[in-house]
C-alpha positions as CSV (number, residue, x, y, z in Angstrom):
1,M,156.4,137.4,-123.6
2,K,155.1,139.6,-125.8
3,N,154.1,138.9,-129.9
4,N,155.5,141.1,-132.1
5,K,154.0,140.2,-134.8
6,K,152.3,142.4,-137.9
7,A,150.2,141.4,-140.0
8,F,146.5,141.3,-141.4
9,T,143.2,139.8,-140.1
10,L,141.0,137.9,-142.0
11,I,138.5,140.6,-141.8
12,E,140.5,143.5,-142.7
13,L,141.8,141.6,-145.8
14,L,138.4,140.7,-146.6
15,V,137.2,144.4,-146.3
16,M,140.1,145.6,-148.5
17,V,139.5,142.7,-151.2
18,A,135.5,144.1,-151.3
19,L,136.5,147.9,-151.6
20,I,139.0,147.3,-154.4
21,S,135.9,145.2,-156.2
22,I,133.4,148.0,-155.9
23,V,136.1,150.6,-156.9
24,S,137.0,148.2,-160.2
25,A,133.2,147.5,-161.0
26,T,132.2,151.3,-160.7
27,I,135.3,152.0,-163.3
28,F,134.6,149.6,-165.8
29,Y,130.8,150.8,-165.9
30,N,132.0,154.1,-166.1
31,Y,134.6,153.1,-169.3
32,N,131.3,151.6,-170.8
33,V,129.1,154.3,-171.0
34,S,131.6,156.8,-171.7
35,D,132.8,154.5,-174.8
36,S,129.6,154.5,-175.9
37,Y,128.6,158.3,-175.4
38,F,132.4,158.8,-177.6
39,S,130.6,156.7,-180.5
40,L,127.7,158.4,-180.5
41,E,129.7,161.7,-180.4
42,R,131.8,160.5,-183.2
43,S,128.5,159.6,-185.2
44,A,126.6,162.9,-184.6
45,Q,130.6,164.6,-185.6
46,G,130.7,162.5,-188.8
47,I,127.3,163.7,-189.9
48,G,128.2,167.2,-189.7
49,Q,131.4,166.6,-191.6
50,E,129.6,164.6,-194.4
51,I,127.0,167.4,-194.3
52,R,129.6,169.8,-194.9
53,I,131.4,167.7,-197.9
54,A,128.2,167.7,-199.6
55,Q,128.0,171.8,-199.2
56,Q,131.1,172.0,-200.6
57,K,130.7,169.8,-203.5
58,A,128.1,171.5,-204.7
59,L,129.4,174.8,-204.1
60,A,132.1,173.6,-206.7
61,G,129.5,172.0,-208.8
62,I,131.4,169.3,-208.6
63,A,129.9,165.9,-210.5
64,Y,130.5,162.2,-210.4
65,T,128.1,161.9,-213.9
66,S,127.5,164.1,-216.4
67,N,123.8,164.1,-215.3
68,G,124.4,164.9,-211.6
69,N,123.1,168.6,-210.4
70,G,123.6,168.5,-206.4
71,Y,125.1,166.1,-203.5
72,G,122.6,165.3,-200.6
73,L,122.6,162.9,-197.3
74,Y,119.4,160.2,-197.2
75,F,118.3,158.9,-193.7
76,D,115.8,156.5,-193.2
77,I,114.2,155.2,-189.9
78,N,113.6,151.8,-190.9
79,L,117.8,151.7,-191.5
80,K,118.7,152.8,-188.0
81,D,122.1,151.8,-188.4
82,Q,123.4,153.4,-191.9
83,Y,122.7,156.7,-194.2
84,N,123.6,157.5,-197.6
85,V,125.6,160.4,-199.4
86,Y,124.3,160.4,-203.0
87,E,124.4,162.9,-206.1
88,N,121.3,164.5,-206.7
89,R,120.8,163.3,-211.2
90,D,117.2,164.6,-211.4
91,E,114.8,168.4,-210.7
92,D,113.7,166.3,-207.5
93,P,115.7,167.3,-204.4
94,R,114.7,164.3,-202.6
95,Y,116.4,161.2,-202.6
96,N,115.2,159.2,-205.3
97,F,116.5,155.4,-205.3
98,S,116.1,154.8,-209.0
99,E,117.5,158.5,-210.5
100,D,120.0,159.2,-208.0
101,G,123.6,157.7,-207.5
102,V,124.9,156.5,-204.0
103,V,128.3,158.2,-203.6
104,K,128.6,156.1,-200.7
105,V,126.8,154.0,-197.7
106,L,127.9,155.3,-193.8
107,G,127.4,153.0,-191.2
108,F,126.9,153.8,-187.4
109,P,129.1,151.9,-184.5
110,E,127.2,149.3,-183.3
111,D,126.4,151.2,-180.3
112,V,124.7,153.7,-181.9
113,R,121.4,154.0,-184.3
114,I,118.5,156.4,-185.4
115,E,115.8,157.0,-182.7
116,S,114.0,159.7,-184.7
117,L,114.1,162.2,-188.2
118,M,112.0,165.0,-187.7
119,R,110.9,168.2,-190.4
120,N,109.8,171.1,-189.4
121,G,108.8,169.2,-186.0
122,F,106.7,166.5,-187.3
123,P,107.9,162.9,-187.4
124,V,109.0,161.6,-190.7
125,D,110.0,158.5,-192.2
126,N,113.0,159.5,-193.9
127,L,114.6,162.6,-194.8
128,S,117.0,164.2,-197.0
129,I,119.1,167.0,-197.3
130,S,120.1,167.9,-200.3
131,F,122.3,170.7,-202.0
132,F,122.5,172.3,-205.2
133,P,124.6,175.3,-207.1
134,P,125.2,178.1,-207.1
135,G,124.6,178.7,-203.4
136,P,124.4,176.4,-202.5
137,I,120.7,176.1,-202.0
138,T,119.6,173.6,-199.2
139,Y,117.0,171.4,-199.6
140,I,115.3,169.7,-196.2
141,G,112.8,166.9,-197.9
142,D,111.5,169.1,-201.0
143,A,110.9,172.1,-199.7
144,A,114.0,175.2,-200.0
145,S,112.9,177.9,-197.4
146,D,112.0,178.3,-194.0
147,S,112.3,173.8,-193.4
148,I,114.0,172.2,-190.2
149,G,115.8,168.8,-190.0
150,E,116.6,166.9,-187.1
151,I,118.2,163.5,-187.1
152,V,118.2,162.3,-183.5
153,L,120.9,159.7,-182.9
154,R,120.8,157.5,-179.3
155,V,123.3,154.7,-177.7
156,T,121.4,151.7,-178.3
157,D,121.1,150.0,-174.8
158,R,120.7,153.8,-173.1
159,D,117.4,155.7,-173.6
160,D,118.8,158.5,-171.9
161,I,121.7,159.0,-174.1
162,K,121.5,161.2,-177.5
163,K,122.2,163.8,-179.5
164,V,120.8,165.7,-182.3
165,I,121.7,167.3,-185.8
166,K,119.6,170.3,-186.3
167,I,119.6,171.6,-190.0
168,N,118.1,174.7,-190.8
169,S,116.8,175.8,-195.0
170,V,120.7,178.2,-195.1
171,G,122.7,175.2,-194.3
172,S,123.4,176.0,-190.9
173,F,123.3,173.4,-188.5
174,E,123.8,172.3,-185.0
175,I,124.6,169.3,-182.6
176,Y,123.3,169.3,-179.2
177,Q,122.8,166.8,-176.7
178,P,118.7,167.0,-175.5
């Protein structure tokens, strides 16, 4: 008599479990990488949005206080997980802790940090990007002409996933992956 039972052998079952495990591990790993990448992308686009809002407020002459004369963003390499949007209240276009008013402090997601700040190609510890009416006139640090500022963001656990926000002295900016 012939045995007509159809069944999987133990080896076939082990091979299938191994294949399913490998595919699942690959999917979960890629999910974590893409999640971090999207956090980085959102953070870079958020900075771009805040730049546009500060430009619009400066152009419109909107002031939170009577002595406000412009708006800006302030980045500090020692505060890698946040940046400030501020109202400029003195004649110095750079952020001044004692004079200028912080409008809001914005934080990055826990997996995104500031890697470096550059002004005209040289590393700096902090970077102020300020806008003043009527243009709005754009200051990168204390210079209103021929100046370029760069903010480099990266994913905390991956050195190869970065975004650069580059702004020039006319207020135009670009966001790109180096």
